[in-house]
Every structure is written in C-alpha cells, then in structure tokens.
N, C-alpha and C positions, 0 to 999 in steps of 0.2 A: 487621597482620594485623588488626584491630578495624576497619579502615579498609576494608579489602577486604572483608571481611561485612557492617560496614551500608550499606557502593553496593551488595553486590550485591540485599540486603533490600529493600533502595528500589526498587531495579529491576525486579522481581519481583514488590513491589506495588504499585507501580505501572503493569504493564502489566494488572494482574490488575485494578485502578482501573479505566483506559484503558475494558478493552474492555466492563465494565457501563456505563459511562455513556453511547460511546458504541452497546451494542447500544441500552439501555432505554432512552434518553432522546433523544440529537443523532440520532440515525436514524429513530425513531419520528417526532420533529416536524419534522425535515427530506420526510419519508411527506407528514405533514399539507399541508405548506406546497408541496410540488408538487403535492399535490393542489387547495387551495387558489387556486392559479396554473393551474390543469388543462394542467399541461403533459404532453403525450405520454408512455405510460407509458417508455418504450427511451429517449427524453433526459431523465427524471427519473432514471432509472435511472444513467446514466450522467454525469451530473451532481451533483444532491442527493446521490445516495445516495451515488453513489464516495464526493465528500465524504467523509460521512458515516463511510464505513467504512475512512478513509486519511485520518482531523482529526487522529491522535497522528504520524503520518508528518510531516504540514502542521507540527505544531506545533513540533514538535522540526526541523526545517530550518530553522524562522521565528527562536527564539531561538536556534539556531544563529547563526545571523549577527545579531544586536541582546547578543548576550549578552559580553562579554568581548571590545570592541572589534571580535568578527566572526573572534578566532582560533583556534575551534572551530567555523569554516566548514563543516569538512572532515566533522564530526560531520550533517550535518545533510542534508548531499547522500549521504555513506556510508550514513546509514538508509535514502533514500531507492532506492538501485543496490540495497544489503542486502536490502532488502522487494522489489523487481524480480527478482531471483533468487531470490527464498525461495520464491515466489509461481509460477514457471516453472518451479522445478528439482522444492520439493519439496510442494506444490498438488498443482499436474496430476500429478508421480508419481507421490504417498502416491494422494490421486482415481482412478489409472486401475491400483496393483496392488489394492486392494480392489477393483475392477469397470471392467473394460476399457469401453472411451466409442466410441462412433459419434459424431461431428465435424459437423456440415452447413457446407458447404464456403460457402453464402451467410453467416452471422452470422461463420466465423472468420476467411475469408480477409482478410474485411474489418480486422474488427480488429488481424489479427496484420498485416498491411502499416501498418496507422498505427502499430502498436507498431513496429515494424520501421521505419519513419520518423522517429518519436522517437527511436528510440538510435542511429542515426544523425546527425540532427542533435546527440544529445547526446555524443556521439564528436568531434564538427565543433567545438565548442562549447568543451569543454576541452582538444582539440589543445595549444593555444598558453597556457594554466596561471591564463586570464581569462577573465570572462566580461562583456560589456557591455551595454546597456540594449538596444539594438537586437535582440541575439539574445534577452535575455531575452523583450522583444516578442514572436518566433517563437513560442514556444512554446504563450505564451497564446495569442493568432493562430491555431497551429495546434490545439489545443486546440477552439478557437469552429468551427474547419472541419467540426472531425469532428460536435460536435452536430450542425450544421445537416448531416454526411449522414447522423449516426439519422435524422433528422428529415423528410427526405426517403424515406427508404428503402426505407418503408412504402407509397408509393405502387408499388415496382418485387418487394420480396420479401414474399409473404406472411407466413411466418413470420419478420420480423424483433421481433415483439415480445417474441420469448424473452430479446433482452440485457436490455430493462425486465423482463424477472423476473426474472433471476439477482443481482440485490443486492437483493431484495425477501424471493426464495428463503432464498439465502444466511442472511440478517435470522436468518428463522424460527425455523432450523432450528439458529442459534446462540441465538436466547432460548428455545426449545420444548424443549432438550436436558433431560432430568427430571432428570440431575446437575447442570447446571449451574445448573437452577433452587432446586434449595436450595439450594446454598452459596453463592449470590449472593441471596438475596431478603431478610436484612438490611439488607445496605448495602446495596439499590438502594433498601428500602424511607427509610432515613435520606436517600439523594441525592433521594428523592419528594418531602422533607417542601417541601425550597425548592424540587425545577423540577415538582414538582404534576405532572398531568396530561399527558402527553405529548402525547396526543392532542387532547383540550379543550384548553390550555392550553399550544400548541404553540411561540407566542414566546417566550412565559419559558420551557417546555423547551430551548426553542436558546438563551436568552442564557446561563441558568445552565449548561450541557451547558458551552458556550464558554467560563467562567471556568474550570467544574474541569476544564479537557481542556486550560487554557493553563498552569495552576497545575502539573497530575500534569506534563505531560510538562517545562514547565522543570524539574523536582526527577529528570526520570528524566534527561535532557540532560547536569546537573550529576554525577547520580550516575554516568552510563557516563563520562561527562572522569575523574572519583576515582578508581573504579575501575578505567582504564586505567591513571594515572599509577603507583598501590599496586602494579601487576605489570608493572611499569616496556615498556608497548606503547601504541604510537600508540592514541590515542583513533580514530581512523577506524576502527583493526581493531574495536574492539569493538560502531562504532555499525553498517558491515557482515555483522557477526555474531548478536552478542547482542542489539542493541536491533531490529534489522532482522527477528530469528526473532520475538523475540516478540511484535511488535505486528501478528506477521503466522499467531502459532498460532490466534487465536481464529476466525480463514476456515480455517483447516486440517481443523479436528475438525471445522465445520459442512460442508464440502466433502467432509468423508468419509463423512460424514449422507444427504448427495448423493448419493455417489455409489452407497455401497451401496442406494439409495433406486431406481437405474436411472437415475440422471442427473448420467453422469460428462460432459459437453457442458455441463452447465453452469458444473459447476467447474472447467473448463477455459476457457468463457467469461467466465467470473468474474476471473478470472486474471491476463489479457491484460487485462481491460475495467481491473483494479487498478491495474495498471502505463501501462497510458498514462492514467490522473491522474495517479500517484504520478508521474510522466517529468515531464509536460506541463505539469501547476498544480501539481504540491507543490516542483518544482524553478524553474521561471519565476515565479511569482506570491512564495514571498520575493526572490527575485534584485532582481525589481523594486520589492518596495517598498524591496528596503537600497537601492539606487542613488536611488530617488526619495527621499531624506532626506539625499541628503547625496552617498552616496560612487559618484566616476568608473567604478567596476570593480569586479568581484569578484573576489577570486584563489583557485582554486583548486589544489589539494595532489594536481598528476596523477599523483608519484608514488606516492602511495597510494591513485589512484578508476583509472587507468588499467588494469589487470590484469580489475579487475572489473566497467568497463563493457566491455572488450572480450568479456569471460564473457557480458555480457546481450548483444551482437552473437551472437556466439555459438549462444547458448540462442533465437535467432530461428529461424538458418539451421534448429537441431536441432531445433523444435518441428514445421518446413516439411518435415523427410525426411520422420520420422512422420507427418505426416499424411498424407504422398503414398502409403503403406500402406493406400490404398481409405478412407483416413476415419477409420481404426479407430487405438484409441490401446492396444494391447495392456501384459500385465502388464510383459512384459521389457522394455518402454518403459519403462515407468515406474517401474523400478527402474535401471534404466537413470542416466534423469531423481537419483533418487538420488543416484547413487555419484556422478556427476558431481559435485552440491553439497558430498559426504561429502568428495570430494578436495578442491573448490575452499574450503574451513572449512578443512583440516589446510593446504594451500599457503597461505591467509591470516596463518595460528596459528605456524607452523613458520618461516615466511617475517618475521614480525615479532623472533622471539626471540631 
C-alpha cells in the first residue's frame, strides 16, 4: 500500500510540475525562438509550440526506450496513444458539451486527413510487433511534409492562420486562469530563479526547461511502472490511461475556457493538431534515436496496444461522421465522445484484471 500511495503521489506532483514548467517557461521560450527565427505563425504553432505542449509525452517516450534496456518501451507508446485518444474523445467532447462548436472545413479537413494518415501508418507499423529505422523515418518525413503544407497553405486559404493561433491561444488561457495563477505563482518563481525571464533569456529558459522536463518525466515514467507493479496490472495500462490523461488535463481545462468564449473550433483544432505531433514526432523521434544508438529494430507489445490504436482509428471515422452534420459538433455528440472514452477506460482496466 505504501508503494501505491507514494507512486501515485509522485505521478500527481510530476504532472502538476510539468504543467507549470511547459506553460510558464518552455512554451514561452519556444515562442520567443520562433519569433527570432521569423517562422510563419501557423508553422510555429504546429512545430515549436506543439513540441512545447507535447514535451512531457515526448520525454516519457524517450526515457521508456532508453531505461531498463527498453523493457518498458510500451509505456512511452502507451502514453502517446492514450494521450491522442484523450485529446479527441475528452477534450473535443468536453468542449462540445460546454459550447457546441462550428468547425471550419478549410482547417479541420486538412488536419484530420493528416491525423488519419498518421494513425494508418501507426497501425501498419506495429502490426508485426516491430519498428524498423525506415518505418521510423517515414514518421518524421510525413511531419516535415505536413509543415510544408502549412507553409504553403496561406497562399490558398485566407483564414489558415487560425491553426497557428491555436497553440498560442490555448497557452494563454492556461497561464492566465486566475486560480491556476494563484496556485502556481510560488513554484513558478522558484523555477524562474534558474530559468530567468523566458522571453528575454529565452535560450537559458529553453535549456533549463528541458532539464526539468527530462528529470520530472523520468520520475513520472518510473513511478508509473512501480504503481503498475504494485497493483498487478501491465504498465502500459497505467500509461494509456493515467499518464495520458495526466499530461493532457491542462489542455482540457484550457479548452473549456476557450469553448466558453465561443471558440470551440480552436479546441477541436488543438486536439487534432496535438495528435499529429504526438504520433508522428512523439513516436518517430524516440524510435530513430534508439535505433541510431545501435538497436536493429524496436519491439512493440501489440497485445497491449492494438485495441487502443484501433480505437484511435475509430475516433477519426467518428469525428468525420460528426463533422459531416453541417460541420457542427453538438452537445449530444460531445456526450457521445465522453461516453466512448469512459467505456474504453473501463474496457482497458477490466481487461487487465
């Protein structure tokens, strides 16, 4: 019981600290870097800003591959896949329940198509239980192609820059919520002593943030494994549900605020855009790094992941069907998405018992 309580406490504290570091320092420093590099707003939002909001998932995926001889690599994949499911079903669902959203087809169709392609590639990749270097490279190549599409999109679609605004808007809502600000001020100031002003000393804040994210993500991944062992369930189950939800909850609260302001389309775009980064970079980059260090191929526990990846593909179809209803996401459709997620979590946990 002691190990269960301590592990769960570390998980909660780690998720909380990661939220503060990424919001207050890492993402702000990346925003400053993007402006310094003069990146187009939509490209910066889909690359550097997306990396900032998905940093915990990416770090967990890397540590899961490089610690314990890669024995818990499914923890990293599970966190990525579980986070993607949470983003689509919960964040989109809650946003629709709070305030039904009208979605712009010009933006969402492009991103859902890219997201669907990423999920199909993921299914094909893990089907045989192993990932090769060529397959991992395809992930990053596809993401580079996506960034190229974003860069060229402005020439064809006038309001395309809404995607570039999504990550920035979500970040602002997360940082400026009054309750969040009050609770985190003391901790943020302590981190700021080392990181400095994230806008002026952006390189310093960037590297200090990376160190903090790395250390805390390592503690988070290890605690998840210990927690799973203590309650006698596969570690991937904890990763797909607890870790995935924990790293995505800050975005959920921010999306609720955005939806209340009548910008539910931004919440949906944020969920889909985050999934594109999570799948293509969050999985592709760690796999490439691991194989560059000498691994011939990465083994994947398909038994624990295939059902979740299939659900991920199902969310693509479900979202397409919902958006065909005059591109409106209604309250009942939002409740349906939340119900699907509740059933999925119950299935995962009951199946591991």
